[in-house]
C-alpha positions as CSV (number, residue, x, y, z in Angstrom):
1,M,12.4,-11.7,-20.0
2,S,14.4,-8.8,-18.9
3,K,15.3,-8.5,-15.1
4,K,12.6,-8.4,-12.7
5,F,11.8,-5.6,-10.5
6,S,12.7,-6.5,-6.8
7,V,10.1,-5.0,-4.6
8,H,9.4,-4.6,-1.0
9,L,5.7,-4.3,0.2
10,D,4.8,-2.2,3.3
11,T,1.0,-3.0,4.2
12,D,-1.7,-2.9,6.4
13,I,-3.4,-5.7,4.9
14,G,-6.8,-6.6,6.7
15,D,-8.2,-3.1,7.1
16,D,-9.8,-3.2,3.6
17,I,-9.7,-5.6,0.7
18,D,-7.6,-3.5,-1.6
19,D,-4.3,-4.4,0.3
20,A,-5.1,-8.1,-0.5
21,F,-5.7,-7.0,-4.2
22,C,-2.2,-5.3,-4.3
23,L,-0.4,-8.4,-2.8
24,A,-2.0,-10.5,-5.4
25,L,-1.4,-8.4,-8.1
26,L,2.5,-8.2,-7.3
27,L,2.4,-12.2,-6.9
28,R,0.8,-12.4,-10.3
29,S,3.2,-10.0,-12.3
30,P,5.7,-11.8,-14.3
31,E,7.9,-8.4,-14.2
32,I,8.1,-8.3,-10.5
33,K,10.0,-10.2,-8.0
34,L,8.4,-9.6,-4.7
35,R,11.4,-10.1,-2.4
36,S,10.0,-9.1,1.1
37,V,6.9,-7.8,2.8
38,S,6.6,-5.6,6.1
39,T,3.1,-5.0,8.1
40,V,2.1,-2.0,9.9
41,L,-0.4,-0.9,12.5
42,N,-2.4,-2.7,15.2
43,D,-2.4,-6.5,14.7
44,T,0.7,-6.7,12.4
45,A,1.3,-10.5,13.3
46,G,-2.3,-11.1,12.0
47,R,-1.5,-9.3,9.1
48,A,1.7,-11.0,8.5
49,D,-0.2,-14.3,8.3
50,M,-2.5,-12.9,5.7
51,C,0.5,-11.9,3.6
52,R,2.1,-15.5,4.0
53,E,-1.2,-17.3,2.9
54,L,-1.4,-15.2,-0.4
55,C,2.4,-15.7,-1.0
56,E,2.2,-19.5,-0.4
57,A,-0.9,-19.7,-2.7
58,A,1.5,-18.1,-5.4
59,G,4.0,-20.6,-4.6
60,Q,6.5,-17.7,-3.6
61,S,8.0,-17.3,-0.2
62,P,9.4,-13.5,0.2
63,K,10.8,-12.7,3.6
64,I,7.6,-11.4,5.9
65,V,8.2,-9.4,9.0
66,A,5.6,-8.0,11.4
67,G,6.4,-4.3,11.9
68,A,5.3,-1.4,14.2
69,S,1.7,-1.9,15.7
70,G,1.7,1.7,17.2
71,V,2.2,5.0,15.7
72,I,4.8,7.9,16.1
73,T,2.0,10.5,16.0
74,R,1.8,12.2,19.3
75,R,-1.8,13.3,19.1
76,V,-4.2,10.5,19.9
77,F,-6.2,9.6,16.7
78,K,-9.3,7.9,17.3
79,N,-9.1,4.9,15.0
80,S,-12.8,4.2,14.5
81,R,-11.8,2.1,11.6
82,S,-9.6,-0.3,13.5
83,R,-10.4,-3.9,12.5
84,K,-9.1,-7.3,13.1
85,P,-7.8,-9.0,10.1
86,P,-10.3,-11.4,8.9
87,H,-10.0,-15.0,9.6
88,V,-7.2,-17.1,7.8
89,A,-7.9,-20.7,8.0
90,S,-4.2,-21.6,8.1
91,R,-3.3,-19.0,10.3
92,S,-0.3,-20.1,12.4
93,Y,0.3,-16.9,14.5
94,D,4.4,-17.5,14.1
95,Y,4.7,-13.8,13.8
96,K,5.5,-11.2,16.5
97,A,5.9,-7.5,16.1
98,D,9.8,-7.2,15.5
99,I,10.8,-3.7,14.9
100,G,14.6,-4.6,14.7
101,A,13.7,-7.2,11.8
102,T,11.8,-4.6,10.2
103,L,14.1,-2.0,10.2
104,A,16.8,-4.1,9.1
105,T,14.7,-5.3,6.0
106,L,14.2,-1.6,5.2
107,A,17.8,-0.7,5.4
108,D,18.3,-3.7,2.9
109,V,15.3,-2.5,0.8
110,R,17.0,1.1,0.7
111,Q,20.3,0.0,-0.3
112,S,19.7,-3.0,-2.8
113,Y,15.9,-3.0,-3.9
114,D,14.6,-1.8,-7.4
115,V,11.1,-0.6,-6.1
116,L,9.5,0.2,-2.6
117,L,5.4,0.3,-2.3
118,T,3.8,1.5,0.8
119,I,0.1,1.0,1.1
120,G,-0.6,1.8,4.8
121,P,0.6,4.3,7.3
122,K,4.0,5.4,6.8
123,T,5.5,4.4,10.4
124,N,8.0,1.7,9.5
125,L,9.5,3.6,6.9
126,A,9.6,6.9,8.9
127,M,11.5,4.8,11.9
128,S,13.8,3.7,9.1
129,L,14.5,7.4,8.2
130,V,14.9,8.5,11.7
131,A,17.5,5.8,12.2
132,D,19.3,6.6,9.0
133,P,18.4,10.0,7.2
134,D,20.7,9.3,4.1
135,V,18.4,8.9,1.1
136,S,21.1,9.6,-1.2
137,R,20.2,5.9,-2.7
138,F,16.8,5.1,-2.6
139,P,14.6,2.6,-4.6
140,R,11.7,3.9,-6.8
141,Y,9.3,4.7,-4.2
142,L,5.3,4.7,-4.8
143,A,2.8,5.2,-2.1
144,M,-0.9,5.0,-1.8
145,A,-1.6,8.4,0.2
146,A,-2.5,11.6,0.3
147,E,-5.6,13.6,-1.4
148,I,-5.1,17.0,-3.2
149,T,-8.2,17.4,-5.3
150,V,-10.9,16.6,-2.9
151,C,-11.3,19.4,-0.4
152,N,-10.8,18.8,3.2
153,H,-10.5,15.1,2.7
154,A,-7.6,13.5,5.1
155,E,-6.5,10.2,3.4
156,W,-6.5,7.1,5.7
157,N,-3.0,6.2,5.4
158,I,-1.8,9.8,6.2
159,V,-4.3,10.6,8.8
160,V,-3.5,7.6,11.1
161,D,0.1,8.6,11.4
162,S,0.6,12.2,9.9
163,E,3.7,12.7,11.8
164,A,5.3,9.7,10.2
165,A,4.1,10.9,6.7
166,D,5.5,14.2,7.2
167,V,8.9,12.7,8.1
168,V,8.8,10.8,4.9
169,C,7.5,13.6,2.3
170,R,10.4,16.1,4.1
171,T,13.4,14.0,3.1
172,G,12.9,15.5,-0.4
173,M,13.3,12.2,-2.3
174,P,11.2,11.4,-5.2
175,I,8.0,9.9,-4.4
176,D,5.0,8.9,-6.6
177,F,1.6,9.2,-4.6
178,I,-1.5,7.4,-5.9
179,S,-4.3,9.6,-4.4
180,W,-7.4,8.5,-2.5
181,K,-9.4,9.8,-5.8
182,I,-7.9,7.0,-7.8
183,G,-9.2,4.4,-5.9
184,I,-12.7,5.7,-6.1
185,D,-12.4,6.1,-9.9
186,T,-11.2,2.5,-10.1
187,K,-13.8,0.8,-8.1
188,L,-14.9,-2.6,-9.3
189,T,-18.5,-2.9,-10.8
190,A,-20.7,-5.6,-9.8
191,D,-19.9,-7.2,-13.2
192,E,-16.5,-7.1,-12.5
193,Q,-16.6,-8.5,-9.2
194,A,-18.8,-11.4,-10.4
195,W,-16.3,-12.2,-13.1
196,L,-13.4,-12.3,-10.3
197,D,-15.9,-14.8,-8.3
198,K,-15.3,-17.3,-10.9
199,Q,-11.7,-17.2,-11.1
200,T,-10.1,-20.3,-9.7
201,N,-6.3,-20.0,-9.9
202,P,-4.7,-20.6,-6.4
203,V,-4.1,-16.9,-5.5
204,A,-7.6,-15.7,-6.7
205,K,-9.0,-18.4,-4.5
206,V,-7.4,-16.9,-1.4
207,L,-8.4,-13.5,-2.6
208,N,-12.1,-14.4,-3.2
209,D,-12.1,-16.0,0.4
210,Y,-11.0,-12.8,1.6
211,R,-13.3,-10.9,-0.4
212,G,-16.3,-12.9,0.7
213,Q,-15.4,-12.4,4.5
214,F,-15.2,-8.7,3.9
215,K,-18.8,-8.6,2.4
216,K,-20.1,-10.2,5.5
217,T,-18.5,-8.1,8.3
218,H,-17.3,-4.8,6.4
219,A,-18.3,-2.7,3.2
220,T,-19.3,-4.6,-0.1
221,T,-17.7,-1.6,-2.2
222,Q,-14.3,-2.6,-3.5
223,N,-12.2,0.6,-4.4
224,M,-9.0,-0.3,-5.8
225,Y,-6.8,2.3,-3.9
226,D,-3.6,0.1,-3.3
227,P,-3.4,-2.1,-6.3
228,M,-3.2,1.0,-8.4
229,T,0.4,1.3,-7.3
230,V,1.6,-1.7,-9.1
231,V,-0.4,-0.5,-12.1
232,A,1.4,2.9,-12.0
233,L,4.8,1.0,-11.5
234,L,4.4,-0.9,-14.7
235,H,1.9,1.7,-16.6
236,E,2.6,5.2,-15.3
237,E,1.4,6.5,-18.7
238,W,-2.2,5.7,-17.8
239,F,-2.2,8.1,-15.0
240,T,-2.2,12.0,-15.3
241,W,0.4,13.7,-12.7
242,R,1.1,16.7,-11.0
243,R,4.4,17.4,-9.7
244,G,5.6,19.6,-6.7
245,Y,6.0,19.5,-3.1
246,L,3.6,17.6,-1.0
247,R,3.1,18.7,2.5
248,V,1.3,17.2,5.5
249,E,-0.6,19.1,8.0
250,V,0.3,17.8,11.4
251,A,-0.9,20.7,13.8
252,G,-4.4,22.0,12.9
253,E,-7.0,20.5,15.4
254,H,-9.6,20.0,12.3
255,S,-7.0,19.8,9.4
256,M,-4.6,17.1,10.8
257,G,-3.6,14.9,7.8
258,L,-4.7,16.8,5.1
259,T,-2.3,17.1,2.3
260,F,-1.3,20.1,0.0
261,L,0.8,20.0,-3.1
262,R,2.7,23.2,-4.2
263,D,3.3,22.7,-7.8
264,D,6.9,22.9,-9.0
265,P,8.2,21.4,-12.2
266,A,11.3,20.5,-10.3
267,G,9.5,19.1,-7.1
268,P,10.4,15.6,-6.1
269,H,6.7,14.4,-5.8
270,R,4.2,13.4,-8.2
271,V,0.6,13.1,-7.4
272,A,-1.7,10.8,-9.7
273,V,-4.7,13.0,-9.9
274,G,-6.4,11.1,-13.1
275,V,-6.4,7.5,-14.4
276,D,-7.8,5.8,-17.5
277,A,-9.5,3.4,-15.2
278,E,-10.9,1.0,-17.8
279,K,-7.4,0.3,-19.0
280,A,-6.1,0.1,-15.4
281,K,-8.9,-2.2,-14.3
282,K,-8.8,-4.4,-17.5
283,W,-5.1,-5.1,-17.0
284,M,-5.3,-5.7,-13.4
285,L,-8.2,-8.3,-13.7
286,E,-6.5,-10.0,-16.4
287,R,-3.3,-10.4,-14.2
288,L,-5.6,-11.9,-11.5
289,G,-7.7,-14.1,-13.6
290,D,-7.3,-17.9,-14.7
């Protein structure tokens, strides 16, 4: 096998089930070496414990750091979707928010990793870029963020810390964005969920435990926003892309967090606006299955 991609994941796992799908998919992909994980927003220690449990199920031990619990956006955003991560049976609470360790990890990521994935608010990365704005060397970067085809939809990972997203976008570095609509298009059907329920490998068991808890306490719909970053990393040809400059609205009273793409064939940003959903889901489920 050729050299594996060294990957860092920055996640707000616990707010929705798709983060857990993304982490599980990374752990089950032989092309990928997950070297480190950072968590972001609210209970970052609890989120780190969730990551640890999935990684241990896979027999892997990447570095895990609990990142920023707050945001850098100065305007107050009412976090109506704020949730505690679901109960983890083996939770140890060994973690505590450690911004220094998070920034040090991201500094290493920016210098020596192949891939950065962010599937939560961009707070940790924005702080890293403020500390060191030099992006002359940067790994391939894919983010689950933004929406440019659904009118007046402010995507969650952007709107919860829009100023952080703005900092990241204005660096001019290349970024591939998996948009909100892609996650809707790849929603798991009832039959697909029932098939996944039957899988018994160690990672699937932990993932299915999380899925069961989410079904009881949150929505039963399972939209695959975040794992599509992994699919796009390994199969970008299954996606339809628009290229240009993505900008984040940070000032408007009613438009804060909206994203807009100025089309330009020379622009640094690509936004996924379409996907072969059947291929993407089939590949993902095969990776997660026994």
